[in-house]
Kinemage of the C-alpha trace (Angstrom):
@kinemage 1
@onewidth
@group {chain A} dominant
@subgroup {mainchain}
@vectorlist {calphas} color= white
{ca met a 1} P 194.758 -94.523 3.093
{ca asn a 2} L 194.006 -91.014 4.127
{ca val a 3} L 190.672 -90.473 5.837
{ca leu a 4} L 189.220 -87.075 5.355
{ca pro a 5} L 187.644 -85.505 8.475
{ca ser a 6} L 183.895 -85.036 8.296
{ca val a 7} L 182.817 -81.500 7.939
{ca asn a 8} L 179.284 -80.358 8.870
{ca thr a 9} L 177.877 -78.301 6.137
{ca pro a 10} L 175.732 -75.268 6.931
{ca tyr a 11} L 172.738 -77.244 5.717
{ca glu a 12} L 173.388 -80.073 8.176
{ca ser a 13} L 173.827 -77.618 11.098
{ca ala a 14} L 170.608 -75.879 10.227
{ca gly a 15} L 168.821 -79.240 10.026
{ca asp a 16} L 170.073 -80.321 13.464
{ca ala a 17} L 168.979 -77.012 14.971
{ca ala a 18} L 165.563 -77.328 13.404
{ca gln a 19} L 165.246 -80.918 14.657
{ca ala a 20} L 166.270 -79.851 18.204
{ca gly a 21} L 163.796 -76.977 18.135
{ca ser a 22} L 161.062 -79.333 16.969
{ca leu a 23} L 161.893 -81.758 19.796
{ca lys a 24} L 161.729 -78.976 22.386
{ca ala a 25} L 158.390 -77.829 20.992
{ca arg a 26} L 157.007 -81.381 21.219
{ca leu a 27} L 158.259 -81.764 24.787
{ca ala a 28} L 156.736 -78.408 25.791
{ca arg a 29} L 153.454 -79.405 24.152
{ca ala a 30} L 153.437 -82.757 25.953
{ca glu a 31} L 154.142 -81.014 29.258
{ca arg a 32} L 151.265 -78.570 28.678
{ca ile a 33} L 148.950 -81.477 27.891
{ca asn a 34} L 149.971 -83.254 31.117
{ca lys a 35} L 149.428 -80.112 33.172
{ca thr a 36} L 146.036 -79.534 31.564
{ca arg a 37} L 145.066 -83.151 32.189
{ca ser a 38} L 146.128 -82.883 35.845
{ca leu a 39} L 144.192 -79.636 36.233
{ca leu a 40} L 141.065 -81.220 34.775
{ca leu a 41} L 141.390 -84.122 37.216
{ca val a 42} L 141.495 -81.836 40.259
{ca leu a 43} L 139.031 -79.282 38.869
{ca pro a 44} L 135.951 -80.964 40.444
{ca leu a 45} L 137.658 -80.893 43.844
{ca leu a 46} L 138.642 -77.254 43.431
{ca ala a 47} L 135.083 -76.366 42.404
{ca phe a 48} L 133.674 -78.249 45.387
{ca ile a 49} L 136.030 -76.448 47.799
{ca ala a 50} L 135.243 -73.069 46.256
{ca val a 51} L 131.453 -73.525 46.314
{ca phe a 52} L 130.971 -75.343 49.606
{ca phe a 53} L 133.910 -74.006 51.650
{ca leu a 54} L 135.384 -70.726 50.462
{ca leu a 55} L 132.142 -69.037 49.397
{ca pro a 56} L 130.304 -69.809 52.678
{ca ile a 57} L 133.265 -68.494 54.676
{ca gly a 58} L 133.346 -65.353 52.544
{ca asp a 59} L 129.593 -64.890 52.981
{ca met a 60} L 129.993 -65.311 56.744
{ca leu a 61} L 132.740 -62.674 56.875
{ca val a 62} L 130.593 -60.236 54.871
{ca arg a 63} L 127.530 -60.808 57.048
{ca ser a 64} L 129.595 -60.243 60.188
{ca val a 65} L 130.182 -56.588 59.215
{ca gln a 66} L 126.960 -55.995 57.286
{ca asn a 67} L 124.165 -53.975 58.890
{ca ala a 68} L 122.335 -52.300 56.025
{ca thr a 69} L 118.833 -52.074 57.510
{ca leu a 70} L 118.936 -48.377 58.422
{ca ser a 71} L 120.812 -47.292 55.287
{ca gln a 72} L 118.397 -49.198 53.003
{ca ser a 73} L 115.063 -48.715 54.793
{ca met a 74} L 115.706 -45.109 55.922
{ca pro a 75} L 118.364 -43.664 53.599
{ca glu a 76} L 117.580 -39.984 54.331
{ca thr a 77} L 117.877 -40.587 58.071
{ca ser a 78} L 121.130 -42.459 57.535
{ca arg a 79} L 122.610 -39.562 55.565
{ca ala a 80} L 121.438 -37.004 58.138
{ca leu a 81} L 122.975 -39.003 60.999
{ca ser a 82} L 126.253 -39.468 59.111
{ca ala a 83} L 126.559 -35.654 58.862
{ca trp a 84} L 125.589 -35.106 62.517
{ca asn a 85} L 128.532 -34.419 64.857
{ca gly a 86} L 126.881 -36.125 67.855
{ca asp a 87} L 127.258 -33.246 70.336
{ca ala a 88} L 123.881 -31.491 70.563
{ca leu a 89} L 120.537 -32.766 69.342
{ca pro a 90} L 120.155 -33.086 65.561
{ca asp a 91} L 118.459 -30.301 63.640
{ca glu a 92} L 114.872 -30.302 62.426
{ca gln a 93} L 115.971 -31.838 59.132
{ca ala a 94} L 117.039 -35.078 60.857
{ca tyr a 95} L 113.733 -35.256 62.772
{ca thr a 96} L 111.821 -34.679 59.547
{ca ala a 97} L 113.800 -37.339 57.666
{ca leu a 98} L 113.269 -39.959 60.388
{ca gly a 99} L 109.614 -39.116 60.972
{ca ser a 100} L 108.639 -39.107 57.300
{ca glu a 101} L 110.450 -42.385 56.654
{ca leu a 102} L 108.793 -43.995 59.678
{ca leu a 103} L 105.387 -43.042 58.280
{ca ala a 104} L 106.338 -44.384 54.839
{ca leu a 105} L 107.507 -47.677 56.333
{ca gln a 106} L 104.331 -48.008 58.360
{ca gln a 107} L 102.161 -47.428 55.304
{ca ser a 108} L 104.120 -50.018 53.294
{ca arg a 109} L 103.970 -52.476 56.212
{ca glu a 110} L 107.780 -52.663 56.294
{ca leu a 111} L 108.188 -51.031 59.709
{ca glu a 112} L 107.863 -54.327 61.594
{ca arg a 113} L 110.676 -55.932 59.631
{ca ala a 114} L 112.991 -52.913 59.741
{ca ser a 115} L 112.472 -52.237 63.450
{ca ser a 116} L 112.979 -55.934 64.271
{ca asp a 117} L 116.294 -55.920 62.394
{ca leu a 118} L 117.436 -52.817 64.274
{ca asn a 119} L 116.262 -54.250 67.573
{ca arg a 120} L 118.540 -57.270 67.118
{ca val a 121} L 121.477 -54.869 67.201
{ca lys a 122} L 120.175 -52.292 69.694
{ca ser a 123} L 117.627 -53.447 72.235
{ca gly a 124} L 114.572 -51.219 72.590
{ca met a 125} L 114.597 -49.834 69.050
{ca lys a 126} L 111.533 -51.782 67.935
{ca ser a 127} L 109.213 -50.411 70.610
{ca leu a 128} L 110.592 -46.889 70.251
{ca leu a 129} L 110.122 -46.736 66.480
{ca ala a 130} L 106.701 -48.425 66.588
{ca arg a 131} L 105.364 -46.036 69.251
{ca thr a 132} L 106.696 -43.012 67.404
{ca ala a 133} L 105.184 -44.132 64.092
{ca arg a 134} L 101.762 -44.652 65.717
{ca glu a 135} L 101.769 -41.187 67.244
{ca leu a 136} L 102.878 -39.565 64.015
{ca ala a 137} L 100.104 -41.377 62.128
{ca lys a 138} L 97.520 -39.853 64.487
{ca ala a 139} L 98.712 -36.297 63.760
{ca pro a 140} L 97.020 -34.205 61.039
{ca gln a 141} L 98.425 -35.002 57.629
{ca pro a 142} L 100.684 -33.809 56.144
{ca val a 143} L 102.728 -33.754 59.330
{ca thr a 144} L 104.588 -30.580 60.235
{ca gly a 145} L 106.876 -29.998 63.179
{ca tyr a 146} L 108.246 -33.540 63.454
{ca arg a 147} L 110.600 -32.589 66.285
{ca asp a 148} L 107.871 -31.615 68.765
{ca leu a 149} L 105.615 -34.520 67.783
{ca met a 150} L 108.375 -37.095 68.172
{ca ile a 151} L 109.493 -35.760 71.554
{ca lys a 152} L 105.854 -35.764 72.675
{ca ala a 153} L 105.511 -39.386 71.512
{ca asp a 154} L 108.611 -40.480 73.444
{ca lys a 155} L 110.904 -38.387 75.644
{ca arg a 156} L 113.925 -40.364 74.443
{ca trp a 157} L 113.932 -38.329 71.218
{ca ala a 158} L 114.999 -35.340 73.332
{ca glu a 159} L 118.147 -37.209 74.408
{ca ser a 160} L 121.285 -37.185 72.299
{ca gly a 161} L 122.030 -40.738 73.453
{ca thr a 162} L 119.086 -42.091 71.456
{ca trp a 163} L 120.374 -40.409 68.315
{ca asn a 164} L 123.896 -41.652 69.010
{ca gln a 165} L 122.540 -45.185 69.152
{ca leu a 166} L 120.917 -44.663 65.749
{ca lys a 167} L 124.086 -43.067 64.390
{ca val a 168} L 125.983 -46.276 65.177
{ca leu a 169} L 123.535 -48.163 62.952
{ca ala a 170} L 123.726 -45.695 60.054
{ca pro a 171} L 126.678 -47.216 58.092
{ca ala a 172} L 125.887 -50.226 55.932
{ca tyr a 173} L 129.086 -51.935 57.154
{ca ser a 174} L 130.326 -51.631 60.723
{ca gly a 175} L 131.743 -53.654 63.596
{ca val a 176} L 128.681 -53.582 65.850
{ca his a 177} L 128.223 -57.353 65.572
{ca tyr a 178} L 131.830 -57.998 66.581
{ca met a 179} L 131.423 -55.665 69.534
{ca ala a 180} L 128.328 -57.570 70.661
{ca ala a 181} L 130.213 -60.856 70.242
{ca leu a 182} L 132.947 -59.489 72.535
{ca asp a 183} L 130.416 -58.222 75.104
{ca leu a 184} L 131.028 -54.593 74.114
{ca gln a 185} L 128.669 -51.804 73.051
{ca tyr a 186} L 128.521 -48.098 72.204
{ca asp a 187} L 127.311 -45.956 75.077
{ca asp a 188} L 125.090 -42.884 74.721
{ca gln a 189} L 128.141 -40.737 73.974
{ca gly a 190} L 129.254 -43.032 71.162
{ca asn a 191} L 132.202 -44.465 73.106
{ca val a 192} L 133.058 -48.159 73.357
{ca ala a 193} L 132.023 -49.634 76.711
{ca arg a 194} L 131.444 -53.073 78.216
{ca gln a 195} L 128.006 -54.584 78.285
{ca pro a 196} L 126.194 -54.664 81.643
{ca glu a 197} L 127.305 -57.642 83.706
{ca ser a 198} L 123.957 -59.383 83.237
{ca arg a 199} L 124.435 -59.338 79.448
{ca arg a 200} L 128.063 -60.486 79.291
{ca ile a 201} L 127.696 -63.896 77.736
{ca tyr a 202} L 129.865 -64.629 74.761
{ca val a 203} L 133.401 -64.030 76.055
{ca asp a 204} L 132.829 -66.342 79.024
{ca val a 205} L 131.281 -69.004 76.801
{ca leu a 206} L 134.115 -68.686 74.288
{ca leu a 207} L 136.745 -69.088 77.011
{ca lys a 208} L 134.808 -72.038 78.422
{ca thr a 209} L 134.683 -73.592 74.953
{ca leu a 210} L 138.453 -73.261 74.542
{ca gly a 211} L 139.005 -74.765 77.993
{ca val a 212} L 136.631 -77.669 77.308
{ca ala a 213} L 138.267 -78.364 73.924
{ca leu a 214} L 141.698 -78.381 75.564
{ca gly a 215} L 140.454 -80.664 78.349
{ca ile a 216} L 138.927 -83.091 75.857
{ca thr a 217} L 142.168 -83.096 73.865
{ca leu a 218} L 144.208 -83.932 76.993
{ca ala a 219} L 141.722 -86.645 77.981
{ca cys a 220} L 141.972 -88.188 74.506
{ca ile a 221} L 145.776 -88.122 74.766
{ca val a 222} L 145.747 -89.814 78.175
{ca leu a 223} L 143.300 -92.489 77.027
{ca gly a 224} L 144.445 -92.830 73.442
{ca tyr a 225} L 148.239 -93.001 73.772
{ca pro a 226} L 148.355 -96.299 75.722
{ca leu a 227} L 145.723 -97.768 73.393
{ca ala a 228} L 147.648 -96.742 70.268
{ca tyr a 229} L 150.879 -98.081 71.793
{ca met a 230} L 149.238 -101.418 72.548
{ca leu a 231} L 147.790 -101.664 69.031
{ca ala a 232} L 151.169 -100.829 67.481
{ca thr a 233} L 153.146 -103.393 69.539
{ca leu a 234} L 150.739 -106.333 69.571
{ca pro a 235} L 150.973 -109.084 66.913
{ca pro a 236} L 149.247 -108.011 63.699
{ca lys a 237} L 146.423 -110.566 63.940
{ca leu a 238} L 145.361 -109.446 67.417
{ca ser a 239} L 146.020 -105.793 66.619
{ca asn a 240} L 143.680 -105.924 63.612
{ca val a 241} L 140.884 -107.376 65.741
{ca leu a 242} L 141.264 -104.613 68.348
{ca met a 243} L 141.447 -101.989 65.604
{ca ile a 244} L 137.938 -103.013 64.553
{ca leu a 245} L 136.739 -102.031 68.033
{ca val a 246} L 138.405 -98.626 67.624
{ca leu a 247} L 136.796 -98.115 64.223
{ca leu a 248} L 133.390 -99.378 65.342
{ca pro a 249} L 132.170 -95.899 66.453
{ca phe a 250} L 132.685 -94.637 62.888
{ca trp a 251} L 130.128 -97.174 61.713
{ca thr a 252} L 127.543 -95.911 64.194
{ca ser a 253} L 125.528 -92.715 63.791
{ca leu a 254} L 126.684 -89.789 65.923
{ca leu a 255} L 123.115 -89.296 67.102
{ca val a 256} L 122.924 -92.937 68.213
{ca arg a 257} L 126.204 -92.697 70.147
{ca thr a 258} L 125.084 -89.520 71.875
{ca ser a 259} L 121.710 -91.060 72.728
{ca ala a 260} L 123.511 -94.050 74.204
{ca trp a 261} L 125.369 -91.743 76.584
{ca ile a 262} L 122.040 -90.237 77.639
{ca val a 263} L 120.862 -93.745 78.550
{ca ile a 264} L 124.078 -94.442 80.453
{ca leu a 265} L 124.409 -91.169 82.368
{ca gln a 266} L 120.826 -90.190 83.229
{ca ser a 267} L 119.577 -90.381 86.828
{ca asn a 268} L 117.972 -93.805 86.395
{ca gly a 269} L 120.465 -94.884 83.761
{ca val a 270} L 122.889 -97.787 83.607
{ca leu a 271} L 125.746 -96.176 85.532
{ca asn a 272} L 123.701 -94.715 88.387
{ca ser a 273} L 121.683 -97.924 88.730
{ca ala a 274} L 124.857 -100.015 88.938
{ca leu a 275} L 126.412 -97.752 91.573
{ca leu a 276} L 123.203 -97.740 93.619
{ca asn a 277} L 122.941 -101.532 93.511
{ca leu a 278} L 126.568 -101.881 94.592
{ca gly a 279} L 126.003 -99.469 97.474
{ca val a 280} L 128.691 -97.061 96.276
{ca ile a 281} L 126.266 -94.110 96.302
{ca ser a 282} L 123.051 -93.462 98.194
{ca gln a 283} L 121.396 -91.243 95.578
{ca pro a 284} L 121.822 -90.794 91.814
{ca leu a 285} L 124.716 -88.633 90.684
{ca asp a 286} L 124.172 -85.607 88.444
{ca leu a 287} L 126.069 -86.893 85.406
{ca ile a 288} L 124.106 -85.484 82.481
{ca tyr a 289} L 122.806 -82.140 81.203
{ca asn a 290} L 125.934 -80.448 82.518
{ca met a 291} L 129.548 -80.016 81.503
{ca phe a 292} L 130.507 -83.463 82.814
{ca gly a 293} L 128.108 -85.108 80.368
{ca thr a 294} L 129.396 -82.970 77.499
{ca val a 295} L 133.063 -83.765 78.179
{ca thr a 296} L 132.426 -87.485 78.707
{ca ala a 297} L 130.406 -87.972 75.525
{ca met a 298} L 132.708 -85.834 73.367
{ca thr a 299} L 135.834 -87.612 74.652
{ca his a 300} L 134.362 -90.961 73.654
{ca ile a 301} L 133.293 -89.695 70.236
{ca leu a 302} L 136.600 -87.963 69.419
{ca leu a 303} L 138.918 -90.635 70.853
{ca pro a 304} L 139.340 -92.503 67.518
{ca phe a 305} L 140.554 -89.285 65.882
{ca met a 306} L 143.395 -89.313 68.401
{ca val a 307} L 144.181 -93.027 68.255
{ca leu a 308} L 144.425 -93.452 64.488
{ca pro a 309} L 147.152 -90.833 63.783
{ca met a 310} L 149.210 -92.031 66.755
{ca tyr a 311} L 148.805 -95.683 65.749
{ca ser a 312} L 149.876 -94.896 62.187
{ca val a 313} L 153.077 -93.191 63.366
{ca met a 314} L 153.863 -95.780 66.049
{ca arg a 315} L 153.599 -98.605 63.515
{ca ser a 316} L 156.283 -96.917 61.416
{ca ile a 317} L 158.800 -96.612 64.298
{ca asp a 318} L 161.748 -98.895 63.673
{ca asn a 319} L 162.315 -101.305 66.586
{ca thr a 320} L 166.040 -101.148 65.848
{ca tyr a 321} L 166.221 -97.900 67.820
{ca ile a 322} L 164.599 -99.569 70.828
{ca arg a 323} L 166.959 -102.561 70.731
{ca ala a 324} L 169.952 -100.258 70.297
{ca ala a 325} L 168.964 -98.259 73.379
{ca his a 326} L 168.566 -101.452 75.436
{ca ser a 327} L 171.904 -102.770 74.206
{ca met a 328} L 173.557 -99.593 75.486
{ca gly a 329} L 172.157 -100.157 78.972
{ca ala a 330} L 169.100 -97.880 78.889
{ca ser a 331} L 166.174 -98.974 81.036
{ca ser a 332} L 162.714 -99.493 79.548
{ca leu a 333} L 161.469 -96.213 81.029
{ca arg a 334} L 164.466 -94.249 79.759
{ca thr a 335} L 164.167 -95.861 76.330
{ca phe a 336} L 160.528 -94.894 76.162
{ca leu a 337} L 161.061 -91.292 77.316
{ca gln a 338} L 164.167 -90.542 75.240
{ca val a 339} L 163.661 -92.685 72.146
{ca tyr a 340} L 160.117 -93.951 71.590
{ca phe a 341} L 158.115 -90.973 72.830
{ca pro a 342} L 159.990 -88.344 70.732
{ca leu a 343} L 159.532 -90.538 67.642
{ca ser a 344} L 155.780 -90.740 68.317
{ca leu a 345} L 155.331 -86.976 68.747
{ca pro a 346} L 154.287 -86.359 65.099
{ca gly a 347} L 151.295 -88.662 65.562
{ca leu a 348} L 150.519 -87.182 68.972
{ca ser a 349} L 150.592 -83.631 67.631
{ca ala a 350} L 148.514 -84.566 64.567
{ca gly a 351} L 145.855 -86.230 66.695
{ca gly a 352} L 145.910 -83.399 69.236
{ca ile a 353} L 145.286 -80.607 66.758
{ca leu a 354} L 142.647 -82.705 64.948
{ca val a 355} L 140.713 -83.403 68.155
{ca phe a 356} L 141.028 -79.803 69.379
{ca ile a 357} L 139.699 -78.291 66.139
{ca leu a 358} L 136.803 -80.754 66.039
{ca ala a 359} L 135.965 -80.169 69.714
{ca ile a 360} L 135.995 -76.382 69.541
{ca gly a 361} L 133.174 -76.346 66.991
{ca tyr a 362} L 131.115 -79.318 68.175
{ca tyr a 363} L 127.371 -78.785 68.278
{ca ile a 364} L 125.186 -81.926 68.388
{ca thr a 365} L 126.616 -83.557 71.508
{ca pro a 366} L 126.597 -80.404 73.713
{ca ala a 367} L 123.068 -79.643 72.503
{ca leu a 368} L 121.781 -83.086 73.522
{ca val a 369} L 123.698 -83.861 76.725
{ca gly a 370} L 125.013 -80.459 77.802
{ca gly a 371} L 121.860 -78.880 79.198
{ca arg a 372} L 122.084 -75.244 80.298
{ca thr a 373} L 125.572 -75.381 81.841
{ca gly a 374} L 127.130 -77.658 79.238
{ca gln a 375} L 126.538 -75.413 76.225
{ca met a 376} L 129.428 -74.350 74.021
{ca ile a 377} L 129.868 -71.425 71.654
{ca ser a 378} L 128.523 -73.442 68.703
{ca asn a 379} L 125.156 -73.714 70.460
{ca phe a 380} L 124.898 -69.906 70.645
{ca ile a 381} L 125.787 -69.603 66.958
{ca ala a 382} L 122.999 -72.072 66.119
{ca tyr a 383} L 120.568 -70.181 68.362
{ca his a 384} L 121.152 -66.870 66.578
{ca met a 385} L 120.853 -68.510 63.165
{ca gln a 386} L 117.718 -70.551 63.900
{ca ser a 387} L 115.795 -68.770 66.676
{ca ser a 388} L 116.722 -65.096 67.063
{ca leu a 389} L 117.605 -64.800 63.332
{ca asn a 390} L 120.466 -62.458 64.208
{ca trp a 391} L 122.692 -63.758 61.439
{ca gly a 392} L 125.117 -60.862 61.756
{ca leu a 393} L 125.929 -61.724 65.368
{ca ala a 394} L 126.130 -65.433 64.541
{ca ala a 395} L 128.545 -64.659 61.699
{ca ala a 396} L 130.650 -62.425 63.968
{ca ile a 397} L 130.930 -65.145 66.629
{ca gly a 398} L 131.787 -67.692 63.947
{ca ser a 399} L 134.431 -65.374 62.469
{ca ile a 400} L 136.027 -64.852 65.879
{ca leu a 401} L 136.086 -68.614 66.383
{ca leu a 402} L 137.678 -69.030 62.947
{ca leu a 403} L 140.348 -66.432 63.741
{ca ile a 404} L 141.138 -68.135 67.052
{ca val a 405} L 141.532 -71.505 65.343
{ca leu a 406} L 143.763 -70.010 62.638
{ca phe a 407} L 145.890 -68.286 65.291
{ca leu a 408} L 146.280 -71.496 67.282
{ca tyr a 409} L 147.132 -73.345 64.071
{ca trp a 410} L 149.771 -70.709 63.257
{ca leu a 411} L 151.127 -70.969 66.807
{ca tyr a 412} L 151.253 -74.734 66.488
{ca asp a 413} L 153.172 -74.407 63.228
{ca arg a 414} L 155.679 -72.051 64.851
{ca ile a 415} L 156.253 -74.335 67.853
{ca val a 416} L 155.889 -77.855 66.452
{ca gly a 417} L 155.895 -77.406 62.681
{ca ile a 418} L 153.348 -78.627 60.162
{ca ser a 419} L 155.987 -80.856 58.576
{ca asn a 420} L 156.012 -82.930 61.772
{ca met a 421} L 152.241 -83.500 61.647
{ca lys a 422} L 152.426 -86.774 59.820
{ca leu a 423} L 149.742 -89.389 59.562
{ca gly a 424} L 152.164 -92.188 58.859
């Protein structure tokens, strides 16, 4: 019997194509629905990061270059100074603009605020502007001949350096806060110069902060590596009990832990009393309200952040490599240095960068146990935000600290690699 070969008619081919197109459309629709569903699930997290992380950082970066007091409170003076070349004294128009705006600010009771804002950037501006405004107010109104009256009120108005200092403050956005954060300033000729030695603060404190953070990181490595190794090699039942002791500080308030170190390290505290009773020392040691107290307390507080990543990686190391090295005649020390230690480096690097970043911006512990010599850069940022109200300088210092951390993180990625920073 002859079997005729099946032949697809044009209608059948068209139907198959339509069915395939419909299937692709359904698959694409299902994929879009899954992507939308995934986006909706992470949308609260993205909103939280944007509102409470990205926006504050952006606001800090804007404030670090923002200095709009002169341009907003005295716009005519700001425009006159922007057009001034800075060589000779400004013309009568600049004196008139500044004098008339000083009188207007005094009458509106805004001079105190404006001069205080300018004084935070350039010391001495508040007294200069206040004295000049008082003298101008005593002159017959309307005032004429602002130049002579202002020079009579204060001889500094006859110096181009005073006007150069004001000219620096004329732009609404400038780098004066960053210069102050780097212990730099504009001199009377408008050139960049170093601050007087008595006012050089922030660079030394920043370098000290980096050194302290590095020292704390090394101390946590020295103390934490043997502890993590012991936890990873002990039997699970005993290891779990000891892990509770490592996690115990997380269940205690940071303020309580810091206060406990004050009790331990103070002159009549637990440690000094024990050493005196044992006859080791004849007088109490100076263990607190200095850098020693800061480093000791911060090392204790940050030690778990070093132990946990290392423990997680060490637990995942296959003991087969250790037995293979021993079977080939390697000693325990050689096995550790050439096999175990390289395998534990991801945990060591993860804990190291975590501790370093936390230490570089720590505030509470240095504020409580650091005293005058144990302060870190975070304490100066808090001072300018809470006491001096120089938010621009605080933002500039914070931005510099952020850039340093990002640079070190980039350097770490180039040397070690982020892919090696595993938490287990």
